[in-house]
N, C-alpha and C positions, 0 to 999 in steps of 0.2 A: 852705278849704271848711268851713262849719259842720258840726259833728257833729249827729247825731239828738238832739233835746232833747225829752224828754216832761215836761211841767210838771204834767199831771194825767192821769187815766186814763179810758178807756172800757171798761167791762166789759159784755159782751153775752152774757147767760146765757139759753139756751132753758129755757122753763118745763117742764122734765122732771125728775122726782126723780133725784138722783144724777148729773145731767149737768153737768160742769164747764165753764166758758167756756174757749175756746181760749187758750193762753198768749200773753201780749203779746209783740210783737216788740221792745219796748225796755222799759227799767225805768219802771214806772208807779207813780203814787201811788194810794192807796185810792180806790175808786169812790164816787161821790156816791149819795145815797139816791134821787134822782129816777129815774123810770122812764119807759119808752116802749113802748107796745104795737105791735110791728111786725106781728104776726098774733094776732088775737083773734077768736073766735066766727065763724071762716071769712071774715074780712075783713082787708084790709091797707091802710094809708094810701097815698095817691097820692104818687108821686115827681115833683116839680115841678122842671123846668129851664127856662132861657130860650132862646127861638128864636135870639137873637143870640149866645149863648155858643158856645164851640168845639165842633165835632161830637163830639169825644172825650167830652164831658160827657154827652151824650145816650146815646152808645154805652155808657159805663160805667153809667149809670142803668139802661138796658135790660138789661144783663147782670146787674146787682144784682137787678132784678125777677125775672129768670129764676132766680137763685140763691135767692131767697126762695120761689119756687115749688118748686124741688128739695127745699127743707127741709120746707115746710109743705103744699104742694099749692095754695097760694093765690098768685096772681101779681098784684103791685101794678100799678096803671096808671102809665104815664109820660106826663106832660102838659107842654105848653108854655104852658097857659093860666094865668091869675092863680091863685095858691094859694087852696084852699078846703078845707072839711071840718074836722071836729073835730081830727083829727090830720093832720100832713103832714110829708113829708120834702122839704126845700129843699136843692138842690145847685147850686153855681155858682162862678164865678171872678171874683175882684176885677176890676172894670172890664168884665167881660163879661156880668154878670147884673144888671139893674136891681133886682130884688128883694134880692139880696145887697148891692148898693151902698146901698140904702135902709136896710137893717138896720145896716149899718156907719155910715152918716151919722146915724142915730137913736141910735147908741151902744147898740144892742140886742145886738151881738156884737163882741167885742174881736179885732182882727186885727193889732195892732201887733207882735206877736212873729212873724208870718209874712209880712206884707206886704213886698214887695221881695225876698224870699228865693226862691231856685229850688226849685220842686217842693214847697213847704211847704204845709201845710193845717192847719185847725182844725175840730173837730167839737164842736157844743155843743147843749143843749136850750134852746130860747127859748120862753117863754110869750107867747101872744098876739102873734106876730111880725107878722101882717097882720090886717086886719079879717076875721072869720069863722073864723079858725083859732085853736084854744085853745092848741095846743102843737105845736111843729115840732122835728124833729131836723135840724139845719142843718150842711152840709158846705160849707166854703169853702176854696178853693184860691187860693194866691198866683198861680198861673198854671194853664194848662189841664191839664198833667199832675198838679199838685198836687191839683186837684179829682178827677180820676180815681183817684189813689191813695187819697184819703179815701174815696171811695165803695167801692172794692174792699177797704179795710180793714174796712168793715162786713161784706162778704161772708165774709172770713176769720173774723171774730168770730162769725158765726152758724154756723160749722162747715163752710164751703164751701172746699175746698182750691183752690189755684191750679192744681192738676192735675185739676180736675173733668172737663174735656173731654180733655185731652191724654193722661190715664192712667185715665180712667173711675173716678175716686175719687168714689164717690157719698156724699153727706152723710146722716147719720142723719135719719130722718123724725120729725117731731112736729107736733101739731096747733096749738100756739100758741107764740109767741116774744115774749118781753119783754126790752127792752133796758134794763139798769140803767146809766144813762148819766151820766157827769160830762163835764167839758170836757177835750178833748185838744188839745194844741198840738204839731204835728210839724214839726221844723226841716228844713233842707235835707239831703239825703243826703250821705254821707261822700265819694262819688265823683261827679263831675259827669255823666259820660256812662258808662252801664253797660249792656252788651248782649252779644249772642252772634253768632257767625259760623256759619251753615249751610254746611257744606263736605262734599266727598266724598260727594255726595248720590246717587251713581249707583245704589245698590242698595236704598235704603229709601225716603226721603221723596220723591224724584223719581218713581219708578214708582208710588208710593202717590198722589202728587198727580195724576198722569195719570188716575187713576180717579175722584178726588173733585172736581177742579176743572173747571169748564165750559170753560176755555181748553185743557184737556188738557196743561197745563204748570204751572209754579210761578207761578200767577196770583193775582188778587186774593182769590179765595175761600180759597186756601191761606194766603196771607199774612195775611188778616184773622184766622184762628186763631193764627197766629204772634204778631201784634201784641197780640192780647188776652192771650195768655200773658205777654208782656213786661210789660204793665201789671199783671197780677195778681202778677207777681214784682217789681213796682216797678223795672222796667228801662225804658230809653228809647232804646236804640240797636240798630242791626242792620247787620251785614254780610250781604247776601243770598246765596243759592246762586249759584255761578258756574262750575260745571264744564260741559264740552261738552254734557252731556246736557240742560242747562237753557238756556232762552233767557235773554238778559241781563234783569235785573230791570226796567230802564227801557224795554226793547223791548216788554214785555207791557202792553197798554193797561189802565190803571186801577191799576197797582201803585204808582206814585209818589203818586197822589191818595189811595189807600187808606192809605198810610203817614202822610200828613199828617192824614187824618181821625182816625186813632188817635194822633196827636201823637208818632209815632216818628221819631226823628232818623236819617237814613240816611247811611250811609257806604259804602265798598267796600274790599275787603281790601288787604293789603300789596302786592299785584301789580296793583292796579287803580287808578291815579291818577285823580283828578278824576271819580269815580263811573263810570268806564268799565270794562265787562267785556271785556277784550281778546279772550278766546277766542271769544266770540260776536259781537263788534262790529268787530273790526279786519279789513278786507278787503285782503289783500296785493296782489291784482290791481288794485284801485282806488287804494289809498293808498301802496303800495310797502313798503319795508322798515320794521320797527319799530326804527329806529336813529336816535336823536335827532341824533347827529353828522352823519349823511348826509341825514336826512329830517325835520329838525326842524319845517319849516313845515307839512307835512302832519299830523304828530303833534299839533302845537299846535292846528290847525284842528279836528282830532278832539276834543280836549279842550274847545275853545271851544264847540262845538256842544252839548256836555252841560252846561256851565256856563250857557249861555243858556237851555236848556230847564228846568233844575232849580233855579236860583238862588233862586227865590221860596219854596222849601221849606226846612225846617231840615235842614241837612247838616253833616257833618264830612268835609272833603276830605282823602283821602290824598295827600300830595305826595311827590315824587321819582319814581323810575322803576325798574322791573325789566323782565324779558322779557315776552313775550306772556302766559305763564302763570307758574307758580312756577319761574322760572329767572332766571339773571342777565341784566342789561340787555346788549343788543348794542352793542358799542362797535368802533370802528376799532382796529386793532393798535397798541398803544402809546399809546393815547388816555388821558388823565388823568381817571380815573373821579370824583375829587374835584371837579375843575373842571366836568366834565359835569353831575354831579348838582346842583351849585350853580346852574348855569344853568338847568337844568330847573325847579328850585323857583322861581327867580326869574321865569321865564316863566309858570309856572302861577299865581302870585300876581297876575301882571299881568292874567290872564284875569278875575279877581275884580274889579279895578278897572274893566275894560271894561263890566261889568254894574252899575256904580255902587256896588259894595260896597268897604268898607275892608278890604284883606287883613290888617290887624293886628287886625281885630275878628272875622273869620269864623273859626270853629273849623277848624283843620287839624292833621293829625298826620304826622309823619315816622316810618316804621316801619323801624328798622335790623335787618331780617330777613336771616338767613343772609349772603350776601356784602355786603349793604348795611351791616352792622355793621363789617365790615372797612374799607369806604370811610370810614364815619364815624370810625373810630379813626385813619385817616390824617390827620385834620385837617379834614374837611368842616365848613363853617360852615352851621348851620341857623338861620334867623331865630328871634329869641328868643321871639316870640309863638307859634311853632309848637311843639306838644306832641311831645316825644320818647316815642314808644310803644314801650318796651322789649319784648323778646320772650323767651319761654323757648326752650329747645333742641328743642322739639316734644314733649318727654316730661315736661314739668312743672317743669323747673328753669330759672329765669330767668338769662340769660346775662350780663346787666349791668344795673345800675341807676344812677341819677343820682348824680354826685359832689356834694360840697357846693356847688360853683359851679353845676352844672347844676340843683340844686334851687331856685336863686334865679331862674331864668329865668321870665318872665311866662307862658310857655306851659306851664310845668311838665312833668310826666312822666305816663305811662300805661303800660299792659301789655297786650300781646296774648298769651293763655295758651291752652294745649292741654289738653283731656281726651279728645281723639280725633285721630288722625293717620294719614295715608297717606304712607309713605315710608321711607327707610332709617333704621336698620338693619332695622326691621320695622314693619309697620303695627299699630295697635290700633284698629280700626273696629267691632268687634263689640260689645263690653260696655265700659261705663264702670267701671273699677276704680281710678281715681286716688283715693287716700284724701282725705277732707276735712282731715285732719291736715297733709298735704303742701300742699294748696291754701292752707291758712291759714298755714303757715310761709312759703311763697314770697310770697304776697300780703301777709303781714305786713311782710316786708322791704320790698316796694314801698311800702306805706303809710308806713313809717318813713322812707323816703328821699324823701317827697313826691311819689311817682308817684300822684296822686290825680285826675287830670283825666279819664282815660278807662281803663276796664277792658273788655276784650272777650274772650270765651272761645270758642274753636273747640269746638263741641259736636257736630260731625258732623251727624247727622240729627235732632237734639234728643232722640229716643228711641233707646236707653235710658240717655241721659245726664242724666236728670231730677234725680237727687240731687246730682251734681256741679254742675250748672248752678245749682240752687236755692241751694246753699251759697255758691258764687261770688258770686251776685247778693245774697244776704243780707249777705255781708261788704261788698260795694260799696255797699249802701244804709246799713247801720248797722255800720260796722267794729267799733267798741269793743264794742257790745252783743253782736255775734255772736262775736267773737274770744274774749271771756271765757267763753263756754260751753264751748269745746274741742270736739273732735270728737264725743265720746260724749254731752255735753250737747246739742249741736245735733241729733244723731241722734234722741235722745229727743224733743226739741221737734218735730222734723220728723214722727216717727212718731205722735206724739200728734195733731198737726194733720190728719194723713191718715187715720189709722185708729183714733183714740180712745186714751184713757189706759190701758185694761186691759191691752193687749199692748205698750205703748210700750217698757217696759224690755226685754222679750224681743226686740223688733225691734231696738232699739239695739244690744243685745249681739250678736245675729246679724249685723248689718251691720259691727259693729266687727271681728269675726272674719273676715268676708268681705273686708274691705279689708285686713286683715293678711295673710291667705294670698296674696291676689292681688298684693299689693305685692312679695312674695318673687319672683313671676314672673307676668306677665300671662298670661291664657289664650292670647292670640293669639301669645305667645312660647314656648309649651310645646314647640314643634317643634324648637328649637335649630337653626333653618335660616333661610334667606332666602327671598324671594318666588320664586326660580328653582330651588330645590332640594328634595328630599324631606326629611321630618323625620328627625332623628338622635335617638339615645338622649338622654334628659335627663341632667342632672348630679345629679339627686336620687338619692342612693345608696340601693339596696334592701338594703345590707348594713351600712353604717357607722352608729355612733351610735344603736344600738337600732332600725335600719331607718328612716332619714330619709324615704324614699319612702313606705313603708308607713304611717308616722305622718301624712304629708300626705294620702294617700289616705283614711285613716280620718277625719281632720278634715273633709275635703270631704264625704264621705258623711254625716257627722253634721250638717254645715251643711244639706245638703239635707233631711234628715229634720226638723230643727228648723223650717226654713221651712214644710214641709208641715204640721207640727203646729200652728204659729202660724196658718196659713190656716184650719185646721179650727175654730179657736177664734174667729175673727172673725165678725162678723155677715155674712150671705150677700152684703148689698150692697157690702161692703167687699172681697170676694175678688178681683174683676176688677182693681181698682186694685193690690191687693197682689201679684197675679200679675205685672202689668207692672212695677211699681217694685221689687219685692223678690224674689219667688220665681223668676222667669225668670233674672234675672242670677245669682242663687245657684245655680240648677240648671245653667244653661249653663257657668259656670266650674267647677263641681264635676264635671260629666260630662267636660269637656275634660281635667281633670286625671286622673280615673279612667281615661279612654280612653288617654292617653299613658302613664301610669305603670303600667298593666296591661300595655301593649304592652312597656314595658321588662322587666317582670317575667317575661313570657313568654319572652324571649330568656335572661334569667338562669337560668330554671328549665329551659329546654331545654339550655343549656350544662351545668347540673349533673345532668341526666338524670332530672328530676322528671316524673312523669305529669301532675301538675297544671299543667304549662306551658300545656296546651290550654285549661284552664278560665280561665286568666288572659287568653288571647287571646280567648276567648269573652266575658269580661267587658268587654274593650276594645270589642268589636263592639256589645255591649249598650249601652255608654255613648254610643257614636256614634249609635245608634237613638234613645236617649232625648233626645239634643239635637234631632233632627229632630222627634220628637213634641212636644217642649216648644215649639218654634218654630211648629209647626202650631197649637197651642193658643193661643199668643200672638196669632197673626193672626186667630183666631176670636173674641177677646174683643170685646165690643160688638155682637155680631150681624154681624160682618164689617166693622166701622168701620175696623179696622186690617189688612184684607186686603192682602197683598203689602208690608206695612211692614217686618217683621222679616225680615232675611236673615242666616242663621247661617253664611255663608261668603263675606263681602265680598271682592271681588277674586279669589274662587276660589282662595285660596292653599292650599298642600298641608297646612298644619297642621289645616285643617278637614276634610280627608279621613281615611279610615282609614290609620293608620300601618302599616308592616311589622310583622308578627306572627311570634313564634317558635312552632313547633309540634313535637310529637314523636310517635313511635310507641312506646307503652308496651310494656314486656316482657309476655309472656303470663301471667305469674303475679306475685303480689305480691313486691316486693323492698324492702330497706331502703337508704335513703341518708340521710346526716347532713351538715349544713352548720352553720357556726358564724358568730356575729356578727363582721363585719369582713372575711371572705374571700369572694371570688366563686367560689372552687373548693370542691368537695365530694367527700366519699367516698361511693361506691355500688358495690355488689357487682355488680349487673346494671342499669346505667343505661338509662333510656329513650333511644331513639335520635332525636336531633334531625333534623328535616327538612333543615336546612342547618347542619351543625355548624360549619363554617368561618365562616359568616356570624354565628352566635350567638356564637362565641368572640371574633370581632372586636368585635362590639357591646359585649360586657360588659367590655372592657378599660377603658371609661370609668370604671368604678367600682373599679378595682384599686388597692389600697394596697400598695406594695412591701413584701415581706417579711411580709405579714400571714399569720399561721399559720392553718392549716385544722384543727388538732387541739387548740387551746386557746382558752379564752375570754379576754377582756381582764382585767386584774387588778382585783379588787374592793377598793375603798378604803372603810374605815369613814367617813371624813369626808363623802364624797358619797352613800354608800349607794346606789349605782346597781345596776340589775340588767341582765343580759345574756342573750342567747338562743341556744339550739341548735335547729335545725330538724330533725325527723325526718320523712322524706318517703317516699312510695311511688314506686317506679320502674315498677311494672306495673299490671295490672288486678286487681280484687278488693280485699278488705278487708285492711288491715295492722294488726295488733295490736301496738302499741308499748309497750314497758316502758322506764321510765327510773329508775335507782337511783343514789343518791348514796353516795360512799364514806365520808362522815362526817356526823354529825348536824348540824353547822353549815352544811351545804349544803342550801338549799331549793329545791324544784322546783314550779313552777305551770304547768299545761298550758293552752294556748290553741288551740281547734280552728282549723284552716286549711281552705281549699277542697280537695276531693278526699280528705278524711281525713288530711291531713298534720297534724302536731303541732308547734306552737312551744312549746318548753320554756323558760320564763323562770326563770333561775337567780338567786337572791339569797342573802344571808348572814345567819344568825341570829347577830348579833354578841354576844349574851348567852353563847353557848357557846364563845367564844374569850376568851383572857386578854387583858387590856389590853396593848397594844404587841406582841402576837404576830403573827407572819406565819405562814400555814398553807398547805398545799398538799393537794389532793384531786382528785377526778375525778367525773364523771357518766358512767355507762355506759348507752348506748341499745342496746336489742335488739329484734329483730322478724325474722320469717321465717327463722330459723336463723342470723341474723348479728348481730354486735354491734360497737359502736364506742365507745371511751372518749375522753372530751374532759377535758383538764386544767383544773383550777380552782385559782386562787391568791388569797389575801386577806391584807390588811394591816389589823389592828385597832388603828390609831393614831388617837386622839381629837384633834380640832382645835376650837378655839372656834367656836361657831355664827356663820355669816356670813363667816368667813375664806375668802379666795380660795385655792384650794389645787390642787396638781398632781394630775392623775388620768390615768394611762396616757400620760404624757409631754406633757400640755397643761395650761394654765390658761385657762379661757374665762370671760368675763363681759361683761355689757352695760355701757354707759357710765354707767348710773345706779347701779352698784355701788360708787360712790366712798366713801371713808372721810371725806373732807373736801372741800369746795369753797372755794377762796380767791380771792375777787374782789379787784380793784384799783380803787380809787375807785368802788366799788359796782357794777362791771361785771365780767363773767367768764362762766364756763359757767353755763347755766341749763337746768333740766329741761324737756323737751318731751314732754308725755304723747302716747301713741299714735303718735309719729313714728319713722320708720326701720323696717327689717326686725325689729329687736328690740322695737320699741314702746317702748323705754326709752332714748331718745337724749338727748344734751346738745347745746345749741347755744351757740356763743360769742355774746355779746350784739351785736345789730346796731349799737348805739351805740359799740361798742368801737373804739378807734383801733388801727390797725396797729402792732405793736410792733417796734422795732429790736433790742432786747435781750431775748431770751427769759427771762433770768433775773428780770427785773422784771414779767413778764406773769402774769396771773391763771392759776390751774391747778386741776385736779381731781387729787386724791390717792387712790391705791389701795394696799392692803396685801395682799400675797400671800405664800404659803409654797411654797417649792421642795423637793421630795423628793430628787431626784437632781441633783447638781451637773453643770454642763455648758454648752455653747454654747446660746443661745436666740435665737429671732427673734420679735419683737413685731409682729404683724399687726393693724393698726389699720384698721377698716372705717368709712368715712365715707359719708354720703349724697352722691350725685354731683352736688352743687350746684356753683355757679361763684363766683369771686370777687365780692364784693358790688358794687364799682364799679371803674372803671378805675384807681383809686388804691389798690386793695387786691389781696391775693393770697388763696390758700386754704392757709394754712399752720398747722402745729402744731408743737410741739417736745416731746421726750421725755427724761426723765432717770430713772435708777434709783439709789436710795440716795444722792441728792445728788451723783452723779458727773457726768461731761461730759454736756452737753446736746446732743442730736441734733435738728437742724432739718429738717422735712419739708415740701416743697411738694407738695401732693397733686395739683395740676394739671400738674406738670412732665412726668410720664410716663403720664398717664392714658390708658386706652383708652375713648374716649367711647362707642363703639357698644356694647362689652361692658358698660360701666357703666350705661347706661340701661336695658338689659334686665335687669340684675341689680338695679337700683336700689341699687347699692353700688360703691364703689372702695376698694381695699385698698392701703395702703402698708406696707412692711416695714423695720424697723430691726433691726440685728444687735447682740447683747449677748453677747460672748464670756466664757466662764468664770464663769457665774453660780452662785454658791455655794448649797448647801443651807441651808435656814432661811427666815426672814421677810425680806421686802424691802419697800421703798417706791417705788411708781412714780408719777411725776408727768407729766401730760399738759398742756402749757401752750397757752393760747389766744392765737395771735399775730395773727390777723385776724378781723374781724367775720363772723358768719353762717356759720361752720364748724359742720357737724353731725356729731358723733362718735356712732357707733351701737353698735359692740361692739369688743372686744379679745380677742385670742388670743395667748398666750405659748407658742410652740411649742418645747418641749425635745426634739424629735425624734419625737413621737408623733403628730403631726397626720395623721389619715386623709383620704382622698379623699372629698369630699362637696360639696354645693352651699352649704348654709347654714353659719354658724358652729356649732361644736359646742354641745351643751347646756352650760349653765353649770356650772362646777365650784366650787360654793359649799357650804361645810361645812354640814351640816344639824344 
């Protein structure tokens, strides 16, 4: 498939001082000096299309006219008459428009670089194209979709977002618009078929469609909006909604015809062969079992009817067979699934021959989803012209891609991908939090292995998956141009196109943090439960590593404040779109985390006897209410346009409810309690009484680190210069006046107010007041209400070169990008992957790397670290939970220290898939006995392609219980 080729540029700048043109979608040459007045003095040129051209050309032209009106208040006429007027816009398809064909024949416009290419187009200014017209802006498509894409290219360039209707992104208004236009030549997209799957529509788009569609169903009115969005996003393919709550797409009168009018290629999902929606269309009483071995004739007739009815449209047929819905195919006991599916596919292809079509020419896909992949791996033969549509694991990690032999098949490869899912181990149907960096990495592997025939993404209800969908389809349309932007570059371009350049950097930074935090744990997975059980305490520790949970809570609260601040700076007309596309997802995920983490803290503080436990329980309740308020505001945007669309508790799972809360009865008078970083236990003279002490004590065991002291802080190391905390808290009612004194001048104390008047005392060391190489001991004494408690403090003033990876309290922690050296072999090896992984600093082994038989000759990343205390160590390497690239590869790496024996690790061998996809991480452990004090050299060898190394922790006996990797221990 030819890549996007831009030979010259179209720069469309509105005539408003300081307004920059929208950024191009591909690399462009400088704009020509010629100009074209799109709107001037209250008038706009007519858009001329040909009556005999494809309907989508007129549809796109009328949509563009509406876009011009949105921008300027002036709506151009769309006409099928002979072109006239001083200025005109001419749009048409080669072979479909006599006006365009005449211009080509007269050599007034060059199409040699687009003719015959799929979905290509050219845009040019032509002087005196026809009698009576002085100048025309001409859009020529190589086919019907190419013409539509060219027209919608103009919409984007005058500042109209693809999300103008679907997310109320209103363009800036101006009185005149001039196009400074040169010639554009746009080649074929990177991927042939590019589209989305509307799925799990029960709670949002389906009930919304009931209100807006005259059919009361997912009918032509609803789908016309979907089809226009696809065209604006330069997509061409759809798997329609197919749950029980919706009628089958082809059962609703006008749906198939509407798809054809919009030039959208129709398919049906992995479980719906031959365009049949089994849930809605298979009648057991009339047709019998859905078992091909027993009832093949009736099933074949069922498929035959649909092929006869729809073969005149553009389709991509799913071949093969699963169960009625998302379930394995029914087979007789002991039946050979390989032979059965081979027969099914052969019979299905015969149906195409029956309607006069060559089955080797009609697009078909075989989707090895779930159990079907196992059957394919057993040796099933798929016809070479059928596309192998590989599938992710429903959580964004592609299970397998094409081998070198499979890459040579005429049918090529494709991908069915998810950014929304209903199923085990847990749904994520509410918010789209899949990072573009992950989508880019996974689809990059697909592109590199020639899976470029079809990309389709499960986007749930479309909203709120707009950003992920947009990025996925941008990659599919122009892979190389989009991929080189990286996540943050693309987010800035997206923000500029939707909200203008002024806040684009702030929005991109906000969304980068949004994706990073939610990649650690999706909001739908914050309950640490399944669909059938109540939420349990999270694993985010409120005591370890400077209060991991508190840091996450603070970051999410800050994220919400930043989004609100950006909204206030945007023009009023941009705020509705910003609310849907940015603020609501940010606020929803933020408040889910605030809710769950404050619930956790309420139990910890009840266990410790803190009066403030009740305040954290109240904060959890407040966060729950804020989600409800945010959803109500979302559905009110656009004057009720989106009424009933957003549902903040899809499938009514327990994580969306209020979790259990810890509460206490405070003592009658103020009382002192003291807790230290690392320990769930606390000292209190008169602790508040927990409402259910046994339950609280049981819940907090999640965060216990064995032998963690409650009377001393972690050791302070000069190299890392970390700080640690002591909490002084009130156990009763009234005000507690806390004093904190250090036993030595090298101990510094900073106070941080906490809810309820509690004090967090941050302790750090003034290293200038200790001798070089000195180890010192001291204490901090906390006093209040006639009681006091001393906490031991110890420090080591040992300097280490800046950047050295050093031991701190029995661990050495660092991201994969903290290497001292990358050693490739043959130009291939570990490569930096910005924004990828939980650390955001991952390395990936080159996709083109051959699997290595001998680790010693493999490329490696080298790290240099310093151990303080000799002893046994365990290296915990955290990888992204991806899969072996192809059936010919594994997911291996190898480790050596100081040139010693190499330990080989197969990360797939003992992985817990369910746990891994909820964590977005899998961890493997290697043991290193008797590691001596001093400096060492660690090498991580890349043995297979596509392995993503996220972070490493060398545990020398000090690893605390926490969810994330510890903060990096890098010398400052």
